C-alpha positions as CSV (number, residue, x, y, z in Angstrom):
1,X,174.6,-125.3,162.4
2,X,177.2,-123.1,163.4
3,X,177.7,-121.5,160.1
4,X,174.1,-119.4,159.0
5,X,172.9,-120.4,155.8
6,X,171.7,-118.2,153.2
7,X,169.2,-118.1,150.0
8,X,167.9,-116.1,147.5
9,X,164.4,-116.6,146.3
10,X,161.8,-115.4,143.8
11,X,158.7,-113.3,145.0
12,X,156.3,-111.0,143.2
13,X,158.2,-107.8,144.2
14,X,161.8,-109.4,143.1
15,X,164.5,-111.6,144.6
16,X,164.8,-111.4,148.3
17,X,167.0,-112.9,150.4
18,X,167.0,-115.2,153.9
19,X,169.4,-116.2,156.3
20,X,168.9,-118.7,159.0
21,X,170.4,-120.7,161.8
22,X,169.3,-124.1,163.6
23,X,167.2,-122.0,165.9
24,X,165.2,-119.9,163.2
25,X,165.6,-117.2,160.8
26,X,168.5,-114.6,161.3
27,X,167.5,-112.0,158.4
28,X,165.1,-111.3,155.5
29,X,166.4,-109.0,152.9
30,X,163.9,-107.4,150.6
31,X,165.1,-106.9,147.0
32,X,167.9,-104.6,145.9
33,X,168.3,-103.3,142.4
34,X,170.9,-106.3,142.0
35,X,170.7,-109.5,143.2
36,X,174.4,-109.3,144.2
37,X,173.5,-106.3,146.3
38,X,170.6,-108.5,147.7
39,X,173.1,-111.1,148.6
40,X,175.6,-108.6,149.9
41,X,173.3,-106.9,152.5
42,X,172.9,-110.3,154.3
43,X,176.6,-111.1,154.1
44,X,177.3,-107.5,155.9
45,X,175.0,-108.4,158.5
46,X,176.0,-111.8,159.0
47,X,179.8,-112.1,157.3
48,X,180.0,-116.0,157.7
49,X,176.9,-116.9,156.2
50,X,177.0,-119.5,153.5
51,X,174.6,-120.6,150.8
52,X,172.6,-123.6,151.5
53,X,169.3,-125.5,150.8
54,X,166.8,-124.1,153.3
55,X,165.7,-126.8,155.7
56,X,161.9,-127.3,155.8
57,X,161.0,-124.9,158.5
58,X,162.7,-122.2,155.9
59,X,161.1,-123.6,153.1
60,X,157.9,-123.1,154.5
61,X,158.8,-119.5,155.4
62,X,159.3,-118.8,151.9
63,X,156.6,-119.8,150.7
64,X,154.1,-117.9,153.3
65,X,156.4,-114.9,152.6
66,X,156.1,-115.3,148.8
67,X,152.3,-115.5,149.2
68,X,151.7,-112.4,151.2
69,X,154.0,-110.5,148.6
70,X,151.5,-111.7,145.8
71,X,148.6,-110.4,147.9
72,X,147.2,-113.2,149.4
73,X,146.6,-112.9,153.0
74,X,149.4,-114.8,155.4
75,X,150.4,-114.7,159.0
76,X,154.2,-114.8,159.4
77,X,154.0,-114.7,163.2
78,X,154.7,-118.3,163.7
79,X,158.1,-118.3,161.7
80,X,160.7,-118.9,164.2
81,X,163.4,-116.1,165.0
82,X,166.6,-116.4,166.2
83,X,167.2,-113.2,168.2
84,X,170.2,-114.0,170.1
85,X,172.3,-111.2,168.9
86,X,169.5,-108.7,169.4
87,X,169.3,-106.2,172.3
88,X,166.6,-107.1,174.5
89,X,164.4,-104.1,174.2
90,X,164.7,-104.7,170.5
91,X,163.4,-108.4,171.0
92,X,160.4,-107.1,172.9
93,X,159.6,-104.5,170.1
94,X,159.8,-107.2,167.7
95,X,157.5,-109.6,169.6
96,X,155.1,-107.0,170.1
97,X,155.2,-105.8,166.3
98,X,154.8,-109.5,165.1
99,X,150.8,-109.2,166.7
100,X,150.2,-106.5,164.1
101,X,148.0,-108.6,161.7
102,X,148.3,-107.9,157.7
103,X,146.0,-105.4,156.4
104,X,146.1,-103.4,159.9
105,X,148.4,-100.9,161.1
106,X,149.6,-99.2,164.5
107,X,151.5,-96.0,165.8
108,X,154.9,-96.0,167.2
109,X,153.0,-94.8,170.4
110,X,150.8,-97.7,170.3
111,X,153.3,-100.4,169.9
112,X,155.1,-98.8,172.8
113,X,151.7,-98.7,175.1
114,X,151.4,-102.5,174.2
115,X,154.8,-103.0,175.6
116,X,154.0,-101.4,178.7
117,X,156.3,-98.4,178.2
118,X,153.9,-95.3,177.0
119,X,156.2,-92.4,175.8
120,X,158.7,-94.7,174.6
121,X,157.5,-93.9,171.0
122,X,161.1,-93.0,169.7
123,X,162.7,-95.7,171.3
124,X,160.3,-98.3,169.5
125,X,160.8,-96.1,166.1
126,X,164.8,-96.5,166.7
127,X,164.5,-100.6,167.3
128,X,162.3,-101.1,164.1
129,X,164.6,-98.9,162.0
130,X,167.4,-101.8,163.0
131,X,164.9,-104.5,162.1
132,X,166.5,-107.5,160.3
133,X,163.5,-109.5,159.7
134,X,161.7,-107.4,157.1
135,X,158.1,-108.7,156.7
136,X,158.4,-111.3,159.4
137,X,158.7,-108.5,162.1
138,X,156.2,-106.0,160.2
139,X,157.7,-102.6,160.7
140,X,156.0,-101.4,157.5
141,X,152.6,-101.7,159.4
142,X,153.7,-99.0,162.0
143,X,152.8,-95.5,161.3
144,X,153.3,-92.2,163.0
145,X,150.3,-91.4,165.5
146,X,148.5,-89.1,162.5
147,X,148.8,-92.2,160.0
148,X,151.7,-90.9,158.1
149,X,153.9,-93.4,156.8
150,X,157.3,-92.4,159.3
151,X,160.6,-93.8,158.1
152,X,161.3,-97.2,156.5
153,X,165.2,-99.0,156.6
154,X,164.4,-101.3,153.6
155,X,165.5,-100.7,150.1
156,X,163.2,-98.2,148.6
157,X,162.5,-96.4,151.7
158,X,158.9,-95.1,152.0
159,X,158.1,-96.3,148.7
160,X,158.6,-99.7,149.7
161,X,156.6,-99.3,152.5
162,X,153.5,-97.8,151.1
163,X,154.1,-100.4,148.4
164,X,153.8,-103.3,151.1
165,X,150.7,-101.9,153.0
166,X,149.2,-101.5,149.5
167,X,150.0,-105.4,148.2
168,X,148.5,-106.4,151.9
169,X,145.2,-104.2,151.4
170,X,144.7,-106.0,148.1
171,X,144.4,-109.3,149.9
172,X,142.3,-108.1,152.6
173,X,138.9,-106.0,152.7
174,X,140.6,-102.5,153.2
175,X,139.9,-99.5,150.8
176,X,141.2,-99.9,147.3
177,X,144.6,-98.5,147.2
178,X,146.3,-96.5,144.2
179,X,148.8,-99.6,143.8
180,X,146.2,-102.3,144.2
181,X,146.6,-104.9,141.6
182,X,145.0,-105.8,138.3
183,X,141.2,-105.9,137.1
184,X,139.7,-108.2,134.4
185,X,139.6,-107.1,130.9
186,X,136.3,-106.2,129.9
187,X,136.8,-107.8,126.5
188,X,137.6,-111.0,125.4
189,X,141.5,-111.2,124.5
190,X,141.0,-114.4,122.2
191,X,138.2,-112.5,120.2
192,X,139.8,-109.6,120.0
193,X,142.9,-111.1,118.4
194,X,140.9,-113.2,116.2
195,X,139.5,-110.3,114.7
196,X,142.5,-108.4,114.4
197,X,144.1,-111.2,112.6
198,X,141.4,-111.5,110.0
199,X,141.2,-107.7,109.5
200,X,144.9,-107.2,109.0
201,X,147.5,-109.7,107.7
202,X,150.3,-107.4,108.8
203,X,149.2,-107.1,112.5
204,X,148.6,-110.8,112.3
205,X,152.5,-111.4,111.7
206,X,153.3,-109.0,114.6
207,X,150.7,-111.4,116.7
208,X,152.5,-114.3,115.9
209,X,155.5,-113.0,116.5
210,X,154.8,-111.6,120.2
211,X,152.4,-114.3,121.1
212,X,149.3,-114.0,123.5
213,X,147.8,-110.6,124.4
214,X,149.0,-109.8,128.0
215,X,148.0,-106.3,128.8
216,X,147.5,-105.8,132.5
217,X,144.7,-103.2,133.6
218,X,145.8,-101.7,136.9
219,X,142.7,-100.5,139.2
220,X,142.2,-97.1,141.0
221,X,140.4,-95.8,143.6
222,X,139.4,-92.7,141.4
223,X,140.2,-90.6,138.4
224,X,141.6,-88.0,140.4
225,X,144.3,-90.3,141.9
226,X,145.2,-92.0,138.7
227,X,145.5,-88.4,137.2
228,X,147.8,-87.5,140.2
229,X,149.9,-90.2,139.6
230,X,150.5,-89.6,135.8
231,X,151.1,-85.5,136.3
232,X,154.0,-86.6,138.9
233,X,155.1,-89.3,136.5
234,X,155.5,-87.0,133.3
235,X,158.7,-86.4,131.8
236,X,160.7,-88.7,134.4
237,X,162.3,-92.0,134.5
238,X,160.2,-94.7,136.5
239,X,162.4,-94.7,139.5
240,X,162.7,-90.8,140.1
241,X,158.8,-90.6,139.6
242,X,158.0,-93.5,141.8
243,X,160.4,-91.7,144.6
244,X,158.9,-88.3,144.3
245,X,155.0,-89.8,144.1
246,X,156.0,-91.9,147.4
247,X,157.0,-88.7,149.1
248,X,154.0,-86.8,148.0
249,X,151.6,-89.5,149.3
250,X,153.7,-89.8,152.5
251,X,152.7,-86.0,153.5
252,X,149.2,-87.5,154.3
253,X,147.7,-90.1,156.2
254,X,146.5,-93.7,154.5
255,X,149.3,-92.8,152.2
256,X,149.0,-95.7,150.3
257,X,145.4,-94.9,148.9
258,X,147.3,-92.0,147.2
259,X,146.4,-88.2,148.0
260,X,143.2,-86.8,147.8
261,X,142.1,-83.4,146.5
262,X,141.3,-81.9,149.8
263,X,144.8,-82.7,150.9
264,X,146.2,-81.0,148.0
265,X,144.3,-78.0,148.4
266,X,144.9,-77.2,151.8
267,X,148.7,-78.1,152.2
268,X,150.9,-75.1,151.2
269,X,153.2,-74.9,148.2
270,X,156.3,-75.0,150.3
271,X,155.1,-78.4,151.8
272,X,154.3,-80.0,148.7
273,X,157.4,-78.8,146.9
274,X,159.3,-80.8,149.6
275,X,158.3,-84.1,147.8
276,X,160.3,-82.9,144.8
277,X,157.7,-81.4,142.7
278,X,158.5,-78.9,140.0
279,X,156.6,-75.7,139.8
280,X,154.5,-76.8,136.7
281,X,153.6,-80.0,138.3
282,X,152.5,-78.4,141.6
283,X,150.4,-75.9,139.5
284,X,148.7,-79.0,137.6
285,X,148.2,-81.0,140.9
286,X,146.4,-78.1,142.2
287,X,144.3,-77.2,139.2
288,X,143.2,-81.0,139.1
289,X,142.6,-80.8,142.6
290,X,140.2,-77.9,142.2
291,X,138.4,-79.6,139.0
292,X,138.0,-82.4,141.5
293,X,136.6,-80.4,144.4
294,X,134.1,-78.5,142.3
295,X,132.8,-81.4,140.6
296,X,134.1,-81.0,137.2
297,X,136.2,-84.2,137.4
298,X,134.0,-87.0,136.9
299,X,133.9,-90.0,139.3
300,X,134.8,-93.5,138.2
301,X,131.1,-94.5,138.3
302,X,130.4,-91.5,135.8
303,X,133.6,-92.1,133.6
304,X,131.9,-95.6,133.1
305,X,128.9,-94.3,131.5
306,X,130.8,-91.8,129.1
307,X,132.5,-92.4,125.7
308,X,136.1,-92.2,124.9
309,X,136.0,-88.7,123.5
310,X,133.9,-87.1,126.1
311,X,136.3,-88.3,128.8
312,X,139.3,-87.0,126.6
313,X,137.4,-83.5,126.2
314,X,136.3,-83.6,130.0
315,X,140.1,-84.4,131.6
316,X,142.2,-82.4,129.0
317,X,140.4,-78.9,130.6
318,X,142.6,-79.8,133.3
319,X,146.4,-78.1,133.1
320,X,149.1,-80.4,132.2
321,X,146.7,-83.1,130.9
322,X,146.8,-83.7,127.6
323,X,145.2,-86.2,125.2
324,X,147.8,-88.8,125.4
325,X,147.9,-88.9,129.1
326,X,144.0,-89.5,129.0
327,X,144.4,-92.2,126.3
328,X,146.9,-94.2,128.8
329,X,144.3,-93.8,131.7
330,X,141.5,-95.2,129.1
331,X,143.8,-98.4,127.9
332,X,145.7,-99.1,131.4
333,X,143.2,-97.8,134.0
334,X,139.6,-97.8,132.4
335,X,140.6,-100.9,130.2
336,X,138.9,-99.5,127.1
337,X,139.1,-101.7,124.1
338,X,139.2,-99.4,121.3
339,X,141.9,-96.7,121.9
340,X,144.8,-95.7,119.5
341,X,147.1,-93.4,120.6
342,X,148.1,-91.9,117.2
343,X,150.8,-89.6,118.6
344,X,152.5,-92.3,120.6
345,X,156.1,-92.5,119.2
346,X,156.0,-96.0,120.5
347,X,153.0,-97.1,118.5
348,X,154.2,-95.1,115.4
349,X,157.7,-96.9,115.6
350,X,156.0,-100.5,116.1
351,X,154.2,-99.9,113.1
352,X,157.0,-99.1,111.0
353,X,159.2,-102.0,112.2
354,X,156.2,-104.4,112.3
355,X,154.8,-103.6,108.8
356,X,158.5,-103.2,107.3
357,X,158.3,-99.3,106.4
358,X,161.2,-96.9,105.9
359,X,159.4,-94.8,108.7
360,X,157.0,-94.3,111.2
361,X,153.6,-93.3,109.7
362,X,152.2,-89.8,110.3
363,X,149.5,-89.9,113.0
364,X,146.5,-89.1,110.4
365,X,148.0,-92.2,108.3
366,X,148.1,-94.3,111.5
367,X,144.5,-93.6,112.1
368,X,143.3,-94.3,108.7
369,X,144.8,-97.6,108.8
370,X,143.8,-98.2,112.3
371,X,140.2,-98.1,111.2
372,X,140.2,-101.7,110.1
373,X,141.1,-102.5,113.5
374,X,138.0,-101.4,115.5
375,X,136.8,-102.2,117.9
376,X,140.1,-103.2,119.2
377,X,142.6,-100.5,118.7
378,X,144.0,-101.0,122.2
379,X,144.9,-104.5,121.3
380,X,146.3,-103.4,118.1
381,X,148.5,-100.6,120.0
382,X,149.8,-103.0,122.6
383,X,151.2,-105.1,120.0
384,X,152.6,-102.3,118.1
385,X,154.6,-101.4,121.5
386,X,155.9,-104.9,121.6
387,X,156.9,-104.5,117.7
388,X,158.6,-101.4,118.7
389,X,160.4,-103.0,121.4
390,X,161.4,-106.1,119.4
391,X,159.7,-108.1,121.7
392,X,159.2,-112.0,120.4
393,X,159.0,-113.3,124.1
394,X,155.5,-114.4,124.8
395,X,155.8,-113.7,128.5
396,X,156.7,-110.1,127.7
397,X,154.3,-107.6,129.0
C-alpha cells in the first residue's frame, strides 16, 4: 500500500487517531478537543494519508491501545512500527523506550545509558519530543532525574502525561493516584431508587425520566489530595483548573499521585505561583498543608469512622474550604449515601424543574422536603442535578 491508511477510534480518554503503512504503524495521535483536529494532526504529519479500514495488525493494535487506556495492563511493544522516515538516533531512542513497561518509569538519563550514550539525556528528550507514536513508544513513562514529569508534546501537555501515568498505575500494583478511577458504591442503587420512588411521587417522575442511577465515586489517596484539588478547581472552568493543577503537581516528583502537605510547605510562594495559583488559593493550600502536617486533618481511615457533620465541622476549619466543598467530597470521594447540598444551585434548580415549581426552593424548604428522602439524599441530589440539566438519556452521568 503506497498511500498511508488513516482511521479514528474510540477510547476511554476520547477519540484517537492512527496511521499505518504495510510495514507498520506510522503515527498514533491522542485526542484533540475536536475530532477534526485529531484527524488534522495526522494529515499534517502524513499529507497523503487516506481514511481506510484497518488491516488485521492495526485492528489488534487498536484493541490493545483501547484496553491500556481503560486501565488494563497491556504491553504495546509488539506493535510493528514503520520508522523509515525517522532519523537513526531517534529510532534507537524509540526502540529503547519501548522496553519501559506499563506502570514503570525511567529518567531521560537512564534511557540514554540504556542506549550506551551516557550524558545524552538532552538529545534523548529532544527525540521523545518528536515521537509520532504516542503510547506505542511510551514517552510518557520517561521523567526527569528527580522524578518530575518533564515535558510532553501530546495534546494537553503535562496534564495528559500525568493522566496516562495514573491510568497505567490503576491497572497495576502501584500506589493509588489522585486520578485513579472509580470505587464501588457503599450502598445498593436499586434499593435507594426503590425507597425514593415510594417516598416521593414527584421524585419518582424524575427517576423515570432520567433512568438508572449512574453516579460515580472517585477514589483518592488522601483527604489532603482531594481537598487540594478542590481548592485549585474552585471558581474555574474544568480545562483551566486541570491545567493549573497539573502544573502544580508537576513541580514535584511522582506528580500523578498529587502533591503532599510536606511538599507544599517546603516550597516557596514564588515557585508555587508559577503553576498559576492565585494568592487566595495559595493561602488556602498552605493552610490545608498545615492542618495535615500537625494532625488536624483526618486521614481517610479516620474519616471512615466519622459522621458526615463531624467531617464537615473538621474540614471547614481550613481556609477556603466551605460546607459545599466538603459535601462534594462526602458524595463523590467518600461515597456517603445521605448528603443533601441544599445551597447548591443545581440541586435547587432541579427541584424547581422536576417538581414544576415557579422558582427554586429556599435551602430551608429543600431541607424540609428532603427529610422524606433519607437515608438516600445523595441519590436524590444526583437526580435533581440531572433534572436541572434537562437530561433524559439514561447514559448521561
